[in-house]
ZAMARGU-4260 file (C-alpha; in steps of 0.2 Angstrom, whole numbers, plus 5000, padded with zeros to 4 digits):
<rodrens>
0) 5129/4627/5021 | 5127/4646/5019 | 5109/4644/5025 | 5115/4636/5041 | 5128/4649/5044
5) 5115/4663/5042 | 5104/4653/5054 | 5117/4652/5067 | 5122/4670/5065 | 5104/4675/5068
10) 5101/4664/5083 | 5118/4664/5092 | 5132/4675/5095 | 5145/4663/5088 | 5159/4671/5078
15) 5155/4664/5061 | 5164/4677/5049 | 5156/4689/5037 | 5137/4691/5039 | 5128/4678/5028
20) 5114/4682/5017 | 5098/4682/5028 | 5087/4678/5014 | 5095/4661/5013 | 5090/4656/5030
25) 5073/4665/5029 | 5068/4654/5015 | 5073/4638/5025 | 5066/4642/5042 | 5063/4623/5044
30) 5082/4623/5049 | 5078/4631/5066 | 5080/4615/5076 | 5098/4614/5070 | 5102/4630/5079
35) 5094/4622/5095 | 5106/4608/5094 | 5121/4620/5093 | 5115/4632/5106 | 5109/4618/5117
40) 5125/4608/5116 | 5135/4624/5121 | 5123/4627/5135 | 5124/4609/5141 | 5143/4610/5143
45) 5142/4615/5162 | 5131/4600/5166 | 5142/4588/5155 | 5158/4594/5162 | 5151/4593/5180
50) 5145/4575/5177 | 5162/4570/5169 | 5172/4577/5183 | 5160/4571/5197 | 5155/4589/5203
55) 5138/4587/5210 | 5132/4604/5216 | 5117/4607/5205 | 5115/4626/5211 | 5131/4631/5203
60) 5128/4620/5187 | 5111/4627/5185 | 5117/4645/5187 | 5131/4642/5174 | 5119/4633/5162
65) 5106/4646/5163 | 5118/4660/5161 | 5126/4651/5146 | 5110/4648/5137 | 5105/4666/5138
70) 5122/4672/5133 | 5125/4660/5118 | 5108/4665/5111 | 5112/4683/5112 | 5098/4685/5125
75) 5086/4686/5110 | 5073/4675/5118 | 5075/4684/5135 | 5072/4701/5126 | 5056/4694/5118
80) 5051/4688/5135 | 5053/4705/5143 | 5043/4713/5129 | 5029/4700/5132 | 5030/4705/5150
85) 5027/4723/5146 | 5013/4719/5135 | 5005/4708/5148 | 5005/4723/5161 | 4999/4736/5149
90) 4982/4742/5152 | 4970/4746/5138 | 4966/4740/5120 | 4976/4727/5110 | 4985/4742/5101
95) 4991/4748/5118 | 4998/4731/5123 | 5007/4729/5106 | 5014/4747/5108 | 5020/4742/5125
100) 5028/4726/5118 | 5037/4735/5104 | 5042/4750/5114 | 5061/4751/5117 | 5060/4754/5136
105) 5059/4740/5149 | 5045/4742/5161 | 5040/4734/5177 | 5030/4720/5168 | 5046/4715/5159
110) 5056/4715/5174 | 5043/4705/5184 | 5041/4692/5171 | 5060/4691/5167 | 5063/4688/5186
115) 5049/4675/5188 | 5055/4665/5173 | 5073/4665/5177 | 5069/4660/5195 | 5058/4646/5190
120) 5070/4640/5177 | 5084/4640/5190 | 5074/4631/5203 | 5069/4618/5190 | 5087/4616/5184
125) 5094/4615/5202 | 5082/4601/5206 | 5091/4590/5193 | 5107/4580/5193 | 5121/4588/5182
130) 5118/4576/5167 | 5099/4579/5167 | 5102/4598/5168 | 5112/4596/5152 | 5098/4586/5144
135) 5085/4598/5149 | 5094/4613/5141 | 5097/4603/5125 | 5079/4598/5124 | 5073/4615/5128
140) 5083/4623/5115 | 5079/4610/5101 | 5060/4611/5105 | 5060/4629/5107 | 5068/4631/5089
145) 5056/4618/5082 | 5041/4629/5088 | 5050/4644/5080 | 5051/4635/5064 | 5032/4630/5065
150) 5027/4648/5069 | 5038/4655/5055 | 5028/4644/5043 | 5011/4644/5051 | 5009/4659/5063
155) 5003/4675/5056 | 5014/4689/5063 | 5004/4703/5072 | 5015/4717/5066 | 5029/4721/5053
160) 5046/4715/5059 | 5058/4701/5057 | 5045/4688/5060 | 5034/4695/5046 | 5049/4694/5035
165) 5053/4676/5039 | 5034/4671/5038 | 5033/4679/5020 | 5049/4669/5014 | 5044/4652/5023
</rodrens>
């Protein structure tokens, strides 16, 4: 149970008491999908409530769902996406691209990629009925966390950081 608490403290902003021992989770990265079920279920609430109460405006539901999934996960994935955008836009060698990704500033590449992904996700969500929006965010979170577990076990990190630590422990 301590491993699950550490996992949820790492992947969400849920108030779960005193910080758990991160090593407990790092040694059990196969638990990642469980965090997807939790964050996905929370983010699915707007769609589920809208469906239950008969509210059918997918634009509002899509906006609330997207905002909630970014919020509940502490914007960790969004931050990584922005870093990736900076790396894509950097010119030069692999080292310069990695330096752009690990830099603390947010550049034009980050802003452009972040806006594109948010707009595309919003458009996709808003084209669905409320119950499907809920299912889409739940599936997206679970599958995303499954890939994180897979990369933790098999994906070689490109620099020292949290991923390299989890990789070593997995």
